[in-house]
GUTIDREN-165872 format. One record per residue (C-alpha): x, y, z; residue number from 1. Coordinates in Angstrom, 1 decimal, always signed. Each point is the difference from the previous one (the first is absolute). Layout:
// GUTIDREN-165872
<pt <X,Y,Z>,NUM>;
...
// end
This chain:
// GUTIDREN-165872
<pt <+168.5,+85.2,+16.5>,1>;
<pt <+2.5,-1.5,+2.6>,2>;
<pt <+0.9,-3.3,-0.3>,3>;
<pt <-1.7,-2.7,+2.7>,4>;
<pt <+2.3,-0.6,+2.7>,5>;
<pt <+0.9,-3.7,+0.7>,6>;
<pt <-0.4,-1.1,+3.4>,7>;
<pt <+0.7,-2.9,+2.3>,8>;
<pt <-1.7,-0.5,+3.5>,9>;
<pt <+1.1,-2.6,+1.8>,10>;
<pt <-2.8,-2.3,+2.5>,11>;
<pt <-2.2,+1.3,-1.8>,12>;
<pt <-3.1,-2.9,+0.2>,13>;
<pt <-1.5,+1.9,+2.8>,14>;
<pt <+0.2,+2.9,+2.4>,15>;
<pt <+2.2,+3.1,-0.6>,16>;
<pt <+1.4,-1.5,-2.8>,17>;
<pt <-3.1,-0.6,-1.9>,18>;
<pt <-1.0,+3.3,+0.8>,19>;
<pt <+3.1,+1.6,-1.2>,20>;
<pt <-0.1,-2.1,-3.1>,21>;
<pt <-3.8,+1.4,-0.9>,22>;
<pt <+1.1,+3.4,+1.0>,23>;
<pt <+2.8,-0.3,-2.5>,24>;
<pt <-2.6,-1.5,-2.8>,25>;
<pt <-2.4,+3.2,+0.5>,26>;
<pt <+2.7,+2.2,-1.2>,27>;
<pt <+0.5,-2.2,-3.0>,28>;
<pt <+3.3,-1.7,+1.0>,29>;
<pt <+1.0,-3.3,-1.2>,30>;
<pt <+0.2,-2.0,+3.1>,31>;
<pt <+1.9,-3.1,+0.9>,32>;
<pt <-1.2,-2.1,+3.2>,33>;
<pt <+1.7,-2.7,+1.9>,34>;
<pt <-1.2,-2.6,+2.9>,35>;
<pt <-0.3,-3.0,+0.9>,36>;
<pt <-3.6,-0.7,-0.4>,37>;
<pt <-0.5,-0.1,-3.6>,38>;
<pt <-3.8,-1.3,+0.0>,39>;
<pt <-0.7,-1.4,+3.2>,40>;
<pt <+0.2,+1.5,+3.4>,41>;
<pt <+1.1,-2.4,+2.4>,42>;
<pt <+1.3,+2.5,+3.1>,43>;
<pt <-1.9,+0.2,+2.9>,44>;
<pt <-0.6,+2.7,+2.8>,45>;
<pt <-1.7,-1.3,+3.3>,46>;
<pt <-1.4,-2.5,-1.5>,47>;
<pt <-1.4,+1.6,-3.2>,48>;
<pt <+1.1,-0.2,-3.4>,49>;
<pt <+2.2,+3.4,-0.9>,50>;
<pt <-1.5,+1.0,-3.4>,51>;
<pt <+1.9,+0.9,-3.2>,52>;
<pt <+1.9,-1.5,-2.5>,53>;
<pt <+2.1,+1.5,-3.3>,54>;
<pt <-2.8,-0.9,-2.4>,55>;
<pt <-2.3,+1.6,+2.2>,56>;
<pt <+2.2,+3.2,-0.3>,57>;
<pt <+0.4,-0.1,-3.3>,58>;
<pt <-3.6,-0.3,-0.7>,59>;
<pt <-0.9,+3.2,+2.2>,60>;
<pt <+2.7,+1.5,-2.2>,61>;
<pt <-1.6,-0.9,-2.7>,62>;
<pt <-3.3,+1.0,+0.8>,63>;
<pt <+1.1,+3.7,+0.5>,64>;
<pt <+1.3,-0.2,-3.0>,65>;
<pt <+3.7,-0.5,+0.9>,66>;
<pt <+2.7,-2.0,-1.6>,67>;
<pt <+1.5,-3.2,+2.7>,68>;
<pt <+2.3,-2.8,-0.7>,69>;
<pt <+0.3,-2.4,+2.9>,70>;
<pt <+3.5,-1.7,+0.9>,71>;
<pt <-0.4,-2.9,+2.4>,72>;
<pt <+3.0,+0.4,+2.1>,73>;
<pt <+1.0,-1.0,+3.6>,74>;
<pt <+2.2,+3.1,+1.6>,75>;
<pt <+1.8,-2.3,+2.1>,76>;
<pt <+1.6,-1.3,-3.2>,77>;
<pt <+2.8,+2.4,-1.1>,78>;
<pt <-0.1,-1.6,-3.4>,79>;
<pt <-3.5,+0.3,-0.5>,80>;
<pt <+0.2,+3.5,+0.6>,81>;
<pt <+2.7,+0.4,-2.2>,82>;
<pt <-1.8,-2.1,-2.9>,83>;
<pt <-3.3,+2.7,+0.6>,84>;
<pt <+2.0,+3.0,-0.6>,85>;
<pt <+1.8,-1.6,-3.1>,86>;
<pt <-3.7,-0.8,-1.3>,87>;
<pt <-0.6,+3.8,+0.4>,88>;
<pt <+3.4,+0.8,-1.7>,89>;
<pt <-0.8,-2.4,-3.0>,90>;
<pt <-3.8,+1.1,-0.6>,91>;
<pt <+0.3,+3.9,+1.1>,92>;
<pt <+3.5,+0.9,-0.5>,93>;
<pt <-0.4,+2.1,+3.1>,94>;
<pt <-1.3,+0.5,+3.4>,95>;
<pt <-0.6,+3.2,+1.3>,96>;
<pt <-1.7,-0.9,+3.3>,97>;
<pt <+0.7,-2.6,+2.7>,98>;
<pt <-2.0,-0.5,+3.1>,99>;
<pt <+1.6,-2.1,+2.3>,100>;
<pt <-3.0,-1.3,+1.9>,101>;
<pt <+0.1,-3.8,+0.4>,102>;
<pt <+0.3,-1.0,+3.5>,103>;
<pt <-0.7,-3.0,+2.3>,104>;
<pt <-2.8,+1.2,+2.7>,105>;
<pt <-0.3,-2.9,+2.2>,106>;
<pt <-3.3,-0.5,+1.6>,107>;
<pt <+1.0,+0.9,+3.9>,108>;
<pt <+1.9,+3.1,-0.9>,109>;
<pt <-2.6,+1.8,+1.5>,110>;
<pt <-0.7,-2.2,+2.9>,111>;
<pt <+0.8,+1.1,+3.6>,112>;
<pt <+3.3,-1.3,+1.6>,113>;
<pt <+3.6,+0.5,-0.3>,114>;
<pt <+1.8,-1.3,-3.3>,115>;
<pt <+1.7,-2.9,+1.9>,116>;
<pt <-3.6,-0.7,+1.0>,117>;
<pt <-0.8,-0.3,-3.6>,118>;
<pt <+1.1,-2.5,-2.9>,119>;
<pt <+3.1,+0.8,-0.9>,120>;
<pt <-1.0,-0.1,-3.8>,121>;
<pt <-1.4,+3.6,+0.5>,122>;
<pt <+3.6,+0.9,-1.0>,123>;
<pt <-0.4,-1.3,-3.9>,124>;
<pt <-1.5,+3.5,-0.3>,125>;
<pt <+4.2,+0.6,-0.3>,126>;
<pt <+0.4,-2.4,-2.7>,127>;
<pt <-3.1,+0.8,-2.2>,128>;
<pt <-0.2,+3.8,+0.9>,129>;
<pt <+3.2,+1.0,+0.3>,130>;
<pt <+2.5,-2.1,-1.4>,131>;
<pt <-2.5,-0.5,-3.2>,132>;
<pt <-0.6,+3.7,-0.5>,133>;
<pt <+4.2,+0.6,-0.2>,134>;
<pt <+0.2,-3.0,-2.7>,135>;
<pt <-3.1,+1.6,-1.9>,136>;
<pt <+2.0,+3.4,+0.3>,137>;
<pt <+2.9,-1.7,-1.0>,138>;
<pt <-1.2,-1.0,-3.5>,139>;
<pt <-2.3,+2.7,-0.4>,140>;
<pt <+2.7,+2.8,+0.6>,141>;
<pt <+2.1,-2.0,-3.1>,142>;
<pt <-3.0,+0.9,-2.4>,143>;
<pt <-0.5,+3.5,+1.4>,144>;
<pt <+3.7,+1.2,-0.1>,145>;
<pt <-0.1,-1.1,-3.7>,146>;
<pt <-2.6,+2.3,-0.8>,147>;
<pt <+1.1,+2.5,+2.2>,148>;
<pt <-3.5,+0.3,+1.8>,149>;
<pt <-2.3,-1.5,+2.6>,150>;
<pt <-1.2,-0.1,+2.9>,151>;
<pt <+0.4,-2.7,+3.2>,152>;
<pt <-2.5,-0.3,+3.0>,153>;
<pt <-0.7,-1.8,+3.4>,154>;
<pt <-3.2,-0.3,+1.4>,155>;
<pt <+1.1,+1.0,+3.6>,156>;
<pt <-1.7,+1.3,+2.9>,157>;
<pt <+0.0,+2.1,+3.4>,158>;
<pt <+1.1,-3.2,+1.3>,159>;
<pt <+3.4,+0.9,-1.2>,160>;
<pt <-0.1,+2.7,+2.9>,161>;
<pt <-2.3,-1.4,+3.0>,162>;
<pt <-0.7,-3.7,+1.4>,163>;
<pt <-2.4,-1.3,-2.4>,164>;
<pt <-1.0,-4.0,-0.2>,165>;
<pt <+3.7,-0.9,+1.7>,166>;
<pt <+3.4,+0.3,-1.1>,167>;
<pt <+0.3,-2.2,-3.1>,168>;
<pt <-2.8,+2.4,-1.7>,169>;
<pt <+2.2,+2.9,+1.2>,170>;
<pt <+3.3,-1.1,-1.2>,171>;
<pt <-1.9,-0.9,-3.5>,172>;
<pt <-1.2,+3.3,-0.1>,173>;
<pt <+3.2,+2.1,+1.2>,174>;
<pt <+2.0,-2.1,-2.4>,175>;
<pt <-2.2,+1.4,-2.9>,176>;
<pt <+0.8,+3.8,+1.0>,177>;
<pt <+3.6,-0.9,+0.1>,178>;
<pt <-0.2,-1.8,-3.4>,179>;
<pt <-1.4,+3.3,-1.4>,180>;
<pt <+2.5,+2.1,+1.7>,181>;
<pt <+3.4,-2.0,-1.3>,182>;
<pt <-1.6,-1.3,-3.5>,183>;
<pt <-0.8,+3.8,-0.8>,184>;
<pt <+3.7,+0.9,+0.6>,185>;
<pt <+1.0,-2.8,-2.1>,186>;
<pt <-2.5,+1.2,-3.1>,187>;
<pt <+0.4,+3.7,+0.6>,188>;
<pt <+1.8,+0.5,-3.3>,189>;
<pt <-2.1,-2.4,-1.9>,190>;
<pt <-3.5,+1.6,+0.1>,191>;
<pt <-1.2,-2.6,+2.0>,192>;
<pt <-2.0,+1.0,+3.1>,193>;
<pt <-0.6,-2.1,+3.2>,194>;
<pt <-2.6,+0.6,+2.4>,195>;
<pt <-1.4,-1.7,+3.3>,196>;
<pt <-3.8,+0.7,+0.6>,197>;
<pt <-1.9,+0.2,+3.4>,198>;
<pt <-3.3,-1.2,-0.7>,199>;
<pt <-3.0,+0.6,+2.2>,200>;
<pt <-2.5,-3.0,+1.1>,201>;
<pt <-1.3,-1.4,-3.2>,202>;
<pt <-3.2,-1.5,-0.7>,203>;
<pt <+0.8,-3.5,-1.1>,204>;
<pt <-1.0,-3.5,-0.1>,205>;
<pt <+2.2,-0.8,+3.4>,206>;
<pt <-1.0,+3.0,+1.5>,207>;
<pt <-4.0,-0.9,-0.5>,208>;
<pt <+0.5,-3.4,+2.0>,209>;
<pt <+1.9,+1.7,+2.6>,210>;
<pt <-2.6,+2.9,+0.6>,211>;
<pt <-2.2,-2.9,+0.3>,212>;
<pt <+1.9,-1.7,+3.0>,213>;
<pt <+1.6,+2.5,+1.4>,214>;
<pt <-2.0,+3.3,-1.1>,215>;
<pt <+0.5,+2.4,+3.0>,216>;
<pt <+3.5,-0.3,+0.2>,217>;
<pt <+0.4,+2.0,-3.4>,218>;
<pt <-3.7,+1.6,-0.4>,219>;
<pt <+1.8,+3.5,+0.6>,220>;
<pt <+2.5,+0.0,-3.0>,221>;
<pt <-2.4,-2.4,-2.2>,222>;
<pt <-2.6,+3.2,+0.1>,223>;
<pt <+2.5,+1.9,-2.5>,224>;
<pt <+1.7,-3.3,-1.6>,225>;
<pt <+1.7,+0.2,-3.2>,226>;
<pt <-1.0,-1.6,-3.2>,227>;
<pt <+2.7,-1.7,-1.7>,228>;
<pt <-0.8,+1.5,-2.9>,229>;
<pt <+0.2,+3.3,+1.4>,230>;
<pt <+3.8,-1.0,+0.3>,231>;
<pt <+0.0,-1.2,-3.7>,232>;
<pt <-0.5,+3.1,-1.1>,233>;
<pt <+2.3,+1.9,+2.1>,234>;
<pt <+3.0,-2.0,-0.8>,235>;
<pt <-0.9,+0.5,-3.9>,236>;
<pt <+0.0,+3.8,+0.6>,237>;
<pt <+3.0,-0.2,+1.5>,238>;
<pt <+2.0,-2.2,-2.9>,239>;
<pt <-1.7,+3.0,-2.3>,240>;
<pt <+1.4,+2.9,+2.1>,241>;
<pt <+2.9,+1.6,-1.9>,242>;
<pt <+1.6,+0.8,+3.3>,243>;
<pt <-0.5,-3.6,+1.3>,244>;
<pt <+4.0,-0.1,+0.7>,245>;
<pt <-0.3,+2.7,+2.4>,246>;
<pt <-1.6,-2.4,+2.3>,247>;
<pt <+2.2,-2.9,-1.0>,248>;
<pt <+1.2,-1.9,+3.4>,249>;
<pt <-2.5,+1.8,+2.1>,250>;
<pt <-2.6,-1.7,+1.9>,251>;
<pt <-3.6,+1.0,-0.6>,252>;
<pt <-3.5,+0.3,+1.1>,253>;
<pt <-2.4,-1.1,-2.4>,254>;
<pt <-2.8,+2.1,+1.7>,255>;
<pt <+2.0,+3.2,-0.4>,256>;
<pt <+1.5,-0.4,-3.4>,257>;
<pt <-3.8,-0.5,-1.0>,258>;
<pt <-1.0,+3.6,+1.2>,259>;
<pt <+3.4,+0.8,-1.7>,260>;
<pt <-1.3,-1.8,-3.3>,261>;
<pt <-3.9,+1.0,+0.4>,262>;
<pt <-0.8,-3.5,+0.7>,263>;
<pt <-3.3,-1.1,+1.9>,264>;
<pt <-1.0,-3.6,+0.7>,265>;
<pt <-3.5,-1.0,+0.0>,266>;
<pt <-2.7,+2.4,+0.3>,267>;
<pt <+2.1,+3.0,-0.1>,268>;
<pt <+1.7,-1.3,+3.2>,269>;
<pt <+3.8,+1.7,+0.7>,270>;
<pt <+1.1,-2.9,+2.4>,271>;
<pt <+2.2,+1.4,+2.9>,272>;
<pt <+3.6,-0.5,+0.8>,273>;
<pt <+0.7,-1.2,+3.4>,274>;
<pt <+3.6,+1.3,+0.1>,275>;
<pt <-0.8,+2.0,+3.3>,276>;
<pt <-1.6,-3.2,+1.6>,277>;
<pt <+2.2,-2.7,-1.1>,278>;
<pt <+3.3,+1.7,-0.9>,279>;
<pt <+2.1,+1.5,-2.8>,280>;
<pt <+1.9,-1.1,-2.6>,281>;
<pt <+4.1,-0.7,+0.6>,282>;
<pt <+1.7,+3.0,-1.2>,283>;
<pt <+3.4,-2.1,-1.5>,284>;
<pt <+3.5,+2.0,+1.2>,285>;
<pt <+1.8,+1.1,-3.0>,286>;
<pt <+3.4,-2.1,+0.6>,287>;
<pt <+1.1,-2.2,-2.7>,288>;
<pt <+2.7,-2.7,+0.7>,289>;
<pt <+0.6,-2.0,-3.0>,290>;
// end
């Protein structure tokens, strides 16, 4: 029997991170989850409490027969990120999958208006989002190089190619894609794969609130939206693929990977790729300047 994979999902108190962690647990992985909301949800969106805590995610994983370990972690603090990964090293001796998902999503992200008309704090997604993913990958890579295996992923989106939610959000997603390309080059001889993943629209606690306030804007997309658990199963399949290194450095669409790996979502749904409507991943130039 194959040994259970050890995974870390950052930003897993709710949303895509929570669902991905549940998807891993369904595949028998040992799942470490990080986030700031340990036992009480305090973040709000449109005047409503945004549900979700690490404890709730862990309880859901346990109820599904999985194994979850909570690490309360503010990814705005580089030291806390380093300590979280050090704990995994001490407790498990390895890390097979890192999902960089933690991000600051400002309440006004999807409001109309130019970037200068919204709070400057929207740029925080470049700290807890882009920078924190670099820091987590930095520490995870050391473990993975030592074990000569592993998969580092980033939860990106089609907002890397088209205008989506403004320049700060777009820059973070572009940065994720570039991280995957360049980290893969550094790790190409160490058995560690790095990919950026374009997820489709997600059914999460956040979108549940958004749809109550601005549902007409997203009705078409949400009719075939993905569950985050669907993406967790895809990432687990990718990590188990013997040819995963062939995909290293690429930006991949999870809906397209699902077809490749024979994975469907709720009720047998095969969520669509939005490549034709929203753009396709950038193909990196092969030049290398050392």
